[in-house]
N, CA and C atoms as a LAMMPS dump frame, in Angstrom:
ITEM: TIMESTEP
0
ITEM: NUMBER OF ATOMS
459
ITEM: BOX BOUNDS ff ff ff
-5.0000000000000000e+02 5.0000000000000000e+02
-5.0000000000000000e+02 5.0000000000000000e+02
-5.0000000000000000e+02 5.0000000000000000e+02
ITEM: ATOMS id mol type element x y z
1 1 1 N 282.165 -229.408 -468.002
2 1 2 C 281.964 -230.685 -467.356
3 1 3 C 281.791 -230.475 -465.86
4 2 1 N 281.052 -231.409 -465.231
5 2 2 C 280.851 -231.364 -463.784
6 2 3 C 282.059 -232.048 -463.149
7 3 1 N 282.687 -231.401 -462.19
8 3 2 C 283.943 -231.89 -461.619
9 3 3 C 283.766 -232.255 -460.147
10 4 1 N 284.368 -233.398 -459.787
11 4 2 C 284.382 -233.866 -458.404
12 4 3 C 285.85 -234 -458.008
13 5 1 N 286.217 -233.484 -456.83
14 5 2 C 287.625 -233.586 -456.435
15 5 3 C 287.921 -234.93 -455.782
16 6 1 N 289.184 -235.129 -455.352
17 6 2 C 289.632 -236.431 -454.836
18 6 3 C 288.964 -236.817 -453.52
19 7 1 N 288.392 -235.863 -452.797
20 7 2 C 287.711 -236.179 -451.539
21 7 3 C 286.239 -236.506 -451.754
22 8 1 N 285.743 -236.319 -452.987
23 8 2 C 284.342 -236.592 -453.29
24 8 3 C 283.475 -235.342 -453.252
25 9 1 N 284.074 -234.193 -453
26 9 2 C 283.344 -232.918 -452.945
27 9 3 C 283.127 -232.393 -454.368
28 10 1 N 281.897 -231.952 -454.645
29 10 2 C 281.601 -231.416 -455.97
30 10 3 C 282.126 -229.995 -456.089
31 11 1 N 282.933 -229.788 -457.126
32 11 2 C 283.485 -228.461 -457.376
33 11 3 C 282.503 -227.638 -458.2
34 12 1 N 281.834 -228.291 -459.14
35 12 2 C 280.858 -227.596 -459.972
36 12 3 C 281.159 -227.806 -461.442
37 13 1 N 280.54 -227.004 -462.279
38 13 2 C 280.74 -227.099 -463.719
39 13 3 C 281.919 -226.212 -464.102
40 14 1 N 282.955 -226.845 -464.702
41 14 2 C 284.154 -226.119 -465.13
42 14 3 C 284.501 -226.554 -466.55
43 15 1 N 285.392 -225.822 -467.18
44 15 2 C 285.82 -226.18 -468.536
45 15 3 C 286.832 -227.319 -468.459
46 16 1 N 287.083 -227.964 -469.597
47 16 2 C 288.04 -229.065 -469.668
48 16 3 C 289.441 -228.584 -469.302
49 17 1 N 289.827 -227.414 -469.807
50 17 2 C 291.158 -226.881 -469.535
51 17 3 C 291.348 -226.63 -468.037
52 18 1 N 290.327 -226.055 -467.404
53 18 2 C 290.386 -225.764 -465.965
54 18 3 C 290.489 -227.057 -465.154
55 19 1 N 289.724 -228.097 -465.549
56 19 2 C 289.75 -229.383 -464.843
57 19 3 C 291.116 -230.053 -464.99
58 20 1 N 291.69 -230.016 -466.198
59 20 2 C 293.022 -230.587 -466.408
60 20 3 C 294.085 -229.847 -465.593
61 21 1 N 293.974 -228.516 -465.53
62 21 2 C 294.924 -227.716 -464.765
63 21 3 C 294.852 -228.088 -463.282
64 22 1 N 293.636 -228.248 -462.753
65 22 2 C 293.463 -228.602 -461.335
66 22 3 C 294.031 -229.993 -461.045
67 23 1 N 293.847 -230.921 -461.976
68 23 2 C 294.361 -232.28 -461.783
69 23 3 C 295.888 -232.285 -461.805
70 24 1 N 296.488 -231.511 -462.723
71 24 2 C 297.952 -231.447 -462.814
72 24 3 C 298.554 -230.814 -461.561
73 25 1 N 297.886 -229.778 -461.012
74 25 2 C 298.37 -229.121 -459.801
75 25 3 C 298.459 -230.107 -458.635
76 26 1 N 297.547 -231.042 -458.586
77 26 2 C 297.491 -232.015 -457.483
78 26 3 C 298.228 -233.317 -457.807
79 27 1 N 298.872 -233.384 -458.981
80 27 2 C 299.584 -234.578 -459.452
81 27 3 C 298.667 -235.802 -459.489
82 28 1 N 297.451 -235.596 -459.979
83 28 2 C 296.467 -236.675 -460.102
84 28 3 C 295.935 -236.702 -461.528
85 29 1 N 295.088 -237.683 -461.812
86 29 2 C 294.51 -237.853 -463.141
87 29 3 C 293.1 -237.284 -463.179
88 30 1 N 292.665 -236.944 -464.399
89 30 2 C 291.282 -236.531 -464.622
90 30 3 C 290.552 -237.727 -465.231
91 31 1 N 289.581 -238.268 -464.498
92 31 2 C 288.88 -239.49 -464.885
93 31 3 C 287.444 -239.143 -465.274
94 32 1 N 287.04 -239.59 -466.469
95 32 2 C 285.659 -239.378 -466.882
96 32 3 C 284.806 -240.488 -466.28
97 33 1 N 283.894 -240.125 -465.387
98 33 2 C 283.049 -241.096 -464.695
99 33 3 C 281.903 -241.526 -465.598
100 34 1 N 281.232 -240.556 -466.201
101 34 2 C 280.147 -240.873 -467.126
102 34 3 C 280.009 -239.76 -468.157
103 35 1 N 279.645 -240.18 -469.351
104 35 2 C 279.419 -239.199 -470.419
105 35 3 C 277.953 -239.177 -470.832
106 36 1 N 277.141 -240.01 -470.169
107 36 2 C 275.742 -240.15 -470.562
108 36 3 C 274.877 -238.985 -470.109
109 37 1 N 275.388 -238.159 -469.217
110 37 2 C 274.617 -237.021 -468.73
111 37 3 C 275.193 -235.735 -469.323
112 38 1 N 274.419 -234.686 -469.23
113 38 2 C 274.868 -233.398 -469.743
114 38 3 C 274.955 -232.431 -468.589
115 39 1 N 276.029 -231.862 -468.208
116 39 2 C 277.379 -232.053 -468.73
117 39 3 C 278.003 -233.36 -468.21
118 40 1 N 279.027 -233.901 -468.916
119 40 2 C 279.659 -235.141 -468.464
120 40 3 C 280.315 -234.97 -467.089
121 41 1 N 280.375 -236.062 -466.331
122 41 2 C 280.924 -236.012 -464.974
123 41 3 C 282.36 -236.529 -464.998
124 42 1 N 283.275 -235.762 -464.41
125 42 2 C 284.674 -236.151 -464.306
126 42 3 C 285.112 -236.044 -462.849
127 43 1 N 286.144 -236.817 -462.537
128 43 2 C 286.63 -236.865 -461.164
129 43 3 C 288.146 -236.732 -461.164
130 44 1 N 288.664 -236.046 -460.17
131 44 2 C 290.107 -235.952 -460.001
132 44 3 C 290.517 -237.064 -459.047
133 45 1 N 291.491 -237.883 -459.461
134 45 2 C 291.936 -238.973 -458.607
135 45 3 C 292.972 -239.817 -459.311
136 46 1 N 293.391 -240.897 -458.65
137 46 2 C 294.343 -241.818 -459.251
138 46 3 C 293.587 -242.831 -460.096
139 47 1 N 293.987 -242.949 -461.351
140 47 2 C 293.287 -243.827 -462.292
141 47 3 C 293.37 -245.29 -461.864
142 48 1 N 294.503 -245.722 -461.352
143 48 2 C 294.674 -247.102 -460.904
144 48 3 C 293.725 -247.453 -459.774
145 49 1 N 293.588 -246.544 -458.812
146 49 2 C 292.656 -246.765 -457.698
147 49 3 C 291.22 -246.814 -458.201
148 50 1 N 290.912 -245.965 -459.178
149 50 2 C 289.561 -245.936 -459.751
150 50 3 C 289.24 -247.268 -460.434
151 51 1 N 290.183 -247.792 -461.24
152 51 2 C 289.976 -249.085 -461.899
153 51 3 C 289.81 -250.199 -460.872
154 52 1 N 290.614 -250.167 -459.818
155 52 2 C 290.538 -251.179 -458.77
156 52 3 C 289.165 -251.164 -458.097
157 53 1 N 288.651 -249.989 -457.799
158 53 2 C 287.334 -249.898 -457.152
159 53 3 C 286.226 -250.393 -458.09
160 54 1 N 286.347 -250.129 -459.403
161 54 2 C 285.365 -250.639 -460.359
162 54 3 C 285.396 -252.163 -460.414
163 55 1 N 286.602 -252.747 -460.434
164 55 2 C 286.727 -254.208 -460.459
165 55 3 C 286.156 -254.814 -459.185
166 56 1 N 286.384 -254.167 -458.075
167 56 2 C 285.878 -254.659 -456.79
168 56 3 C 284.34 -254.648 -456.782
169 57 1 N 283.74 -253.593 -457.326
170 57 2 C 282.281 -253.504 -457.396
171 57 3 C 281.703 -254.582 -458.307
172 58 1 N 282.357 -254.824 -459.451
173 58 2 C 281.899 -255.866 -460.372
174 58 3 C 281.97 -257.239 -459.722
175 59 1 N 283.06 -257.492 -459.021
176 59 2 C 283.239 -258.787 -458.36
177 59 3 C 282.189 -258.98 -457.271
178 60 1 N 281.905 -257.933 -456.528
179 60 2 C 280.894 -258.022 -455.472
180 60 3 C 279.513 -258.288 -456.07
181 61 1 N 279.234 -257.71 -457.216
182 61 2 C 277.943 -257.927 -457.863
183 61 3 C 277.822 -259.36 -458.375
184 62 1 N 278.923 -259.926 -458.857
185 62 2 C 278.903 -261.288 -459.388
186 62 3 C 278.823 -262.328 -458.29
187 63 1 N 279.473 -262.092 -457.171
188 63 2 C 279.574 -263.116 -456.135
189 63 3 C 278.284 -263.329 -455.369
190 64 1 N 277.318 -262.457 -455.506
191 64 2 C 276.094 -262.644 -454.744
192 64 3 C 275.037 -263.438 -455.514
193 65 1 N 275.481 -264.347 -456.364
194 65 2 C 274.537 -265.261 -456.98
195 65 3 C 274.149 -266.289 -455.937
196 66 1 N 272.967 -266.843 -456.074
197 66 2 C 272.503 -267.76 -455.029
198 66 3 C 273.274 -269.07 -455.081
199 67 1 N 273.709 -269.486 -453.93
200 67 2 C 274.413 -270.746 -453.79
201 67 3 C 273.434 -271.803 -453.324
202 68 1 N 273.843 -273.048 -453.436
203 68 2 C 273.043 -274.148 -452.914
204 68 3 C 273.722 -274.621 -451.64
205 69 1 N 273.032 -274.469 -450.537
206 69 2 C 273.531 -274.921 -449.242
207 69 3 C 272.81 -276.209 -448.887
208 70 1 N 273.449 -277.047 -448.117
209 70 2 C 272.867 -278.338 -447.788
210 70 3 C 272.574 -278.505 -446.315
211 71 1 N 271.477 -279.207 -446.033
212 71 2 C 271.109 -279.581 -444.677
213 71 3 C 270.839 -281.078 -444.697
214 72 1 N 271.535 -281.816 -443.846
215 72 2 C 271.359 -283.275 -443.796
216 72 3 C 270.625 -283.656 -442.523
217 73 1 N 269.622 -284.477 -442.71
218 73 2 C 268.912 -285.02 -441.55
219 73 3 C 268.845 -286.533 -441.709
220 74 1 N 268.675 -287.19 -440.605
221 74 2 C 268.547 -288.639 -440.627
222 74 3 C 267.162 -289.046 -440.188
223 75 1 N 266.85 -290.289 -440.399
224 75 2 C 265.523 -290.781 -440.051
225 75 3 C 265.328 -290.81 -438.535
226 76 1 N 266.431 -290.939 -437.789
227 76 2 C 266.363 -291.025 -436.331
228 76 3 C 266.821 -289.728 -435.663
229 77 1 N 266.873 -288.628 -436.404
230 77 2 C 267.307 -287.353 -435.848
231 77 3 C 266.274 -286.859 -434.846
232 78 1 N 266.737 -286.407 -433.675
233 78 2 C 265.828 -285.982 -432.614
234 78 3 C 265.147 -284.657 -432.978
235 79 1 N 264.077 -284.348 -432.251
236 79 2 C 263.281 -283.143 -432.518
237 79 3 C 264.114 -281.876 -432.314
238 80 1 N 264.948 -281.855 -431.282
239 80 2 C 265.781 -280.682 -431.025
240 80 3 C 266.795 -280.47 -432.146
241 81 1 N 267.391 -281.567 -432.624
242 81 2 C 268.358 -281.464 -433.712
243 81 3 C 267.676 -281.005 -435
244 82 1 N 266.446 -281.468 -435.213
245 82 2 C 265.671 -281.02 -436.383
246 82 3 C 265.428 -279.515 -436.288
247 83 1 N 265.101 -279.03 -435.089
248 83 2 C 264.857 -277.6 -434.892
249 83 3 C 266.124 -276.794 -435.19
250 84 1 N 267.286 -277.322 -434.784
251 84 2 C 268.56 -276.665 -435.07
252 84 3 C 268.805 -276.607 -436.574
253 85 1 N 268.515 -277.705 -437.278
254 85 2 C 268.688 -277.741 -438.731
255 85 3 C 267.727 -276.771 -439.422
256 86 1 N 266.514 -276.641 -438.891
257 86 2 C 265.534 -275.696 -439.452
258 86 3 C 266.055 -274.27 -439.305
259 87 1 N 266.624 -273.957 -438.134
260 87 2 C 267.18 -272.613 -437.917
261 87 3 C 268.331 -272.338 -438.882
262 88 1 N 269.166 -273.352 -439.131
263 88 2 C 270.282 -273.19 -440.067
264 88 3 C 269.773 -272.964 -441.488
265 89 1 N 268.769 -273.744 -441.89
266 89 2 C 268.182 -273.583 -443.224
267 89 3 C 267.532 -272.205 -443.365
268 90 1 N 266.925 -271.722 -442.287
269 90 2 C 266.302 -270.393 -442.292
270 90 3 C 267.356 -269.318 -442.554
271 91 1 N 268.53 -269.429 -441.923
272 91 2 C 269.612 -268.469 -442.15
273 91 3 C 270.056 -268.486 -443.607
274 92 1 N 270.195 -269.695 -444.165
275 92 2 C 270.605 -269.812 -445.565
276 92 3 C 269.594 -269.141 -446.481
277 93 1 N 268.307 -269.389 -446.244
278 93 2 C 267.259 -268.836 -447.101
279 93 3 C 267.201 -267.314 -446.994
280 94 1 N 267.392 -266.782 -445.795
281 94 2 C 267.351 -265.33 -445.613
282 94 3 C 268.498 -264.633 -446.323
283 95 1 N 269.619 -265.35 -446.515
284 95 2 C 270.745 -264.787 -447.264
285 95 3 C 270.535 -264.892 -448.767
286 96 1 N 269.449 -265.558 -449.194
287 96 2 C 269.152 -265.669 -450.619
288 96 3 C 269.638 -266.949 -451.254
289 97 1 N 270.095 -267.907 -450.458
290 97 2 C 270.577 -269.165 -450.996
291 97 3 C 269.448 -270.185 -451.104
292 98 1 N 269.648 -271.174 -451.954
293 98 2 C 268.74 -272.307 -452.018
294 98 3 C 269.231 -273.345 -451.025
295 99 1 N 268.322 -274.198 -450.542
296 99 2 C 268.7 -275.206 -449.552
297 99 3 C 268.336 -276.587 -450.084
298 100 1 N 269.34 -277.473 -450.115
299 100 2 C 269.117 -278.872 -450.474
300 100 3 C 268.94 -279.641 -449.171
301 101 1 N 267.802 -280.287 -449.031
302 101 2 C 267.53 -281.081 -447.844
303 101 3 C 267.802 -282.534 -448.203
304 102 1 N 268.717 -283.145 -447.462
305 102 2 C 269.102 -284.524 -447.729
306 102 3 C 268.721 -285.393 -446.545
307 103 1 N 268.09 -286.512 -446.839
308 103 2 C 267.769 -287.512 -445.821
309 103 3 C 268.662 -288.706 -446.128
310 104 1 N 269.628 -288.965 -445.272
311 104 2 C 270.555 -290.062 -445.473
312 104 3 C 269.939 -291.336 -444.897
313 105 1 N 269.866 -292.362 -445.729
314 105 2 C 269.329 -293.66 -445.299
315 105 3 C 270.44 -294.696 -445.39
316 106 1 N 270.628 -295.435 -444.313
317 106 2 C 271.687 -296.441 -444.27
318 106 3 C 271.085 -297.807 -443.979
319 107 1 N 271.607 -298.787 -444.67
320 107 2 C 271.235 -300.175 -444.399
321 107 3 C 269.739 -300.424 -444.43
322 108 1 N 269.202 -300.892 -443.32
323 108 2 C 267.771 -301.242 -443.231
324 108 3 C 266.856 -300.032 -443.272
325 109 1 N 267.409 -298.849 -443.041
326 109 2 C 266.594 -297.64 -443.098
327 109 3 C 266.017 -297.424 -444.492
328 110 1 N 266.664 -297.982 -445.509
329 110 2 C 266.188 -297.812 -446.883
330 110 3 C 264.822 -298.452 -447.098
331 111 1 N 264.41 -299.333 -446.229
332 111 2 C 263.094 -299.961 -446.337
333 111 3 C 261.986 -299.012 -445.885
334 112 1 N 262.337 -297.919 -445.201
335 112 2 C 261.337 -296.997 -444.654
336 112 3 C 261.302 -295.677 -445.428
337 113 1 N 261.273 -295.762 -446.762
338 113 2 C 261.277 -294.551 -447.594
339 113 3 C 260.035 -293.699 -447.373
340 114 1 N 258.874 -294.33 -447.143
341 114 2 C 257.643 -293.56 -446.917
342 114 3 C 257.759 -292.721 -445.645
343 115 1 N 258.315 -293.326 -444.599
344 115 2 C 258.491 -292.604 -443.341
345 115 3 C 259.512 -291.468 -443.52
346 116 1 N 260.539 -291.719 -444.298
347 116 2 C 261.558 -290.7 -444.558
348 116 3 C 260.963 -289.531 -445.342
349 117 1 N 260.142 -289.817 -446.353
350 117 2 C 259.494 -288.748 -447.123
351 117 3 C 258.599 -287.906 -446.224
352 118 1 N 257.882 -288.564 -445.322
353 118 2 C 256.999 -287.843 -444.404
354 118 3 C 257.812 -286.935 -443.481
355 119 1 N 258.974 -287.409 -443.032
356 119 2 C 259.829 -286.607 -442.159
357 119 3 C 260.361 -285.38 -442.907
358 120 1 N 260.696 -285.541 -444.186
359 120 2 C 261.143 -284.4 -444.994
360 120 3 C 259.993 -283.404 -445.17
361 121 1 N 258.79 -283.904 -445.419
362 121 2 C 257.622 -283.01 -445.563
363 121 3 C 257.377 -282.222 -444.279
364 122 1 N 257.507 -282.893 -443.125
365 122 2 C 257.342 -282.204 -441.843
366 122 3 C 258.417 -281.141 -441.662
367 123 1 N 259.642 -281.459 -442.078
368 123 2 C 260.754 -280.501 -442.002
369 123 3 C 260.422 -279.262 -442.831
370 124 1 N 259.923 -279.478 -444.047
371 124 2 C 259.598 -278.351 -444.935
372 124 3 C 258.443 -277.535 -444.365
373 125 1 N 257.435 -278.205 -443.792
374 125 2 C 256.311 -277.485 -443.185
375 125 3 C 256.778 -276.63 -442.018
376 126 1 N 257.656 -277.181 -441.181
377 126 2 C 258.174 -276.417 -440.045
378 126 3 C 259.004 -275.232 -440.528
379 127 1 N 259.77 -275.441 -441.573
380 127 2 C 260.579 -274.367 -442.152
381 127 3 C 259.674 -273.3 -442.77
382 128 1 N 258.587 -273.74 -443.372
383 128 2 C 257.645 -272.827 -444.022
384 128 3 C 256.965 -271.912 -443.004
385 129 1 N 256.84 -272.349 -441.759
386 129 2 C 256.249 -271.504 -440.715
387 129 3 C 257.159 -270.333 -440.376
388 130 1 N 258.479 -270.526 -440.521
389 130 2 C 259.436 -269.463 -440.208
390 130 3 C 259.721 -268.576 -441.415
391 131 1 N 259.93 -269.199 -442.571
392 131 2 C 260.236 -268.483 -443.814
393 131 3 C 259.394 -269.098 -444.917
394 132 1 N 258.629 -268.296 -445.658
395 132 2 C 257.855 -268.89 -446.759
396 132 3 C 258.79 -269.467 -447.826
397 133 1 N 258.625 -270.754 -448.103
398 133 2 C 259.489 -271.438 -449.056
399 133 3 C 258.67 -272.048 -450.174
400 134 1 N 259.331 -272.266 -451.302
401 134 2 C 258.708 -273.001 -452.397
402 134 3 C 259.6 -274.174 -452.74
403 135 1 N 258.993 -275.252 -453.16
404 135 2 C 259.715 -276.465 -453.502
405 135 3 C 260.291 -276.315 -454.905
406 136 1 N 261.616 -276.347 -455.019
407 136 2 C 262.277 -276.267 -456.314
408 136 3 C 262.2 -277.601 -457.046
409 137 1 N 262.368 -278.692 -456.301
410 137 2 C 262.284 -280.026 -456.9
411 137 3 C 261.564 -280.953 -455.928
412 138 1 N 260.876 -281.931 -456.475
413 138 2 C 260.172 -282.898 -455.64
414 138 3 C 261.178 -283.75 -454.874
415 139 1 N 260.655 -284.495 -453.915
416 139 2 C 261.508 -285.405 -453.155
417 139 3 C 261.906 -286.542 -454.075
418 140 1 N 263.237 -286.645 -454.301
419 140 2 C 263.744 -287.65 -455.234
420 140 3 C 264.633 -288.643 -454.506
421 141 1 N 264.697 -289.845 -455.067
422 141 2 C 265.571 -290.873 -454.533
423 141 3 C 266.991 -290.577 -455.008
424 142 1 N 267.906 -290.612 -454.08
425 142 2 C 269.316 -290.418 -454.36
426 142 3 C 270.032 -291.712 -454.005
427 143 1 N 271.278 -291.843 -454.384
428 143 2 C 271.973 -293.094 -454.084
429 143 3 C 272.222 -293.266 -452.583
430 144 1 N 272.178 -292.169 -451.814
431 144 2 C 272.384 -292.259 -450.364
432 144 3 C 271.088 -292.121 -449.587
433 145 1 N 270.009 -291.767 -450.263
434 145 2 C 268.745 -291.567 -449.552
435 145 3 C 267.781 -290.753 -450.407
436 146 1 N 267.239 -289.686 -449.798
437 146 2 C 266.268 -288.826 -450.475
438 146 3 C 266.749 -287.375 -450.423
439 147 1 N 266.457 -286.634 -451.48
440 147 2 C 266.832 -285.208 -451.514
441 147 3 C 265.699 -284.382 -452.095
442 148 1 N 265.685 -283.119 -451.733
443 148 2 C 264.781 -282.13 -452.305
444 148 3 C 265.451 -280.768 -452.195
445 149 1 N 264.916 -279.802 -452.933
446 149 2 C 265.501 -278.462 -452.95
447 149 3 C 264.387 -277.449 -452.689
448 150 1 N 264.66 -276.481 -451.79
449 150 2 C 263.708 -275.421 -451.507
450 150 3 C 264.401 -274.083 -451.674
451 151 1 N 263.583 -273.047 -451.946
452 151 2 C 264.103 -271.688 -452.027
453 151 3 C 263.07 -270.748 -451.422
454 152 1 N 263.483 -269.532 -451.161
455 152 2 C 262.606 -268.539 -450.557
456 152 3 C 261.601 -268.042 -451.586
457 153 1 N 260.362 -267.835 -451.158
458 153 2 C 259.33 -267.323 -452.079
459 153 3 C 259.578 -265.889 -452.389
């Protein structure tokens, strides 16, 4: 079997008896890393630490699923504030997240849905100039206003 010591240095190909003897001398365990290759790879180390590192790697792989982040704009939001929101959405998209764009309409603003849709389209166009995006869902009416979802191409 191919043997790796506790520091990560490759010792080379040794017999099972020799690998077990080396592990016992150091008061550590002999851990089989993989058996799919010829010769199988084993490592000298603490089994508990090895299991912990495997669990940590699995958790890290699972946690990087894309999240949905939200950006809220209003119908009367100024151009500078819109630019700030675009920069924030750009950061979210570059991290691999989807972005929900919400246009909150209050009171009489609900009468100006066409203007609100146009403002969302302009927001998406400006965002598209910085990061290529695709529309996940069309602009839909929500109970608080209008929403849409974009993701990175």
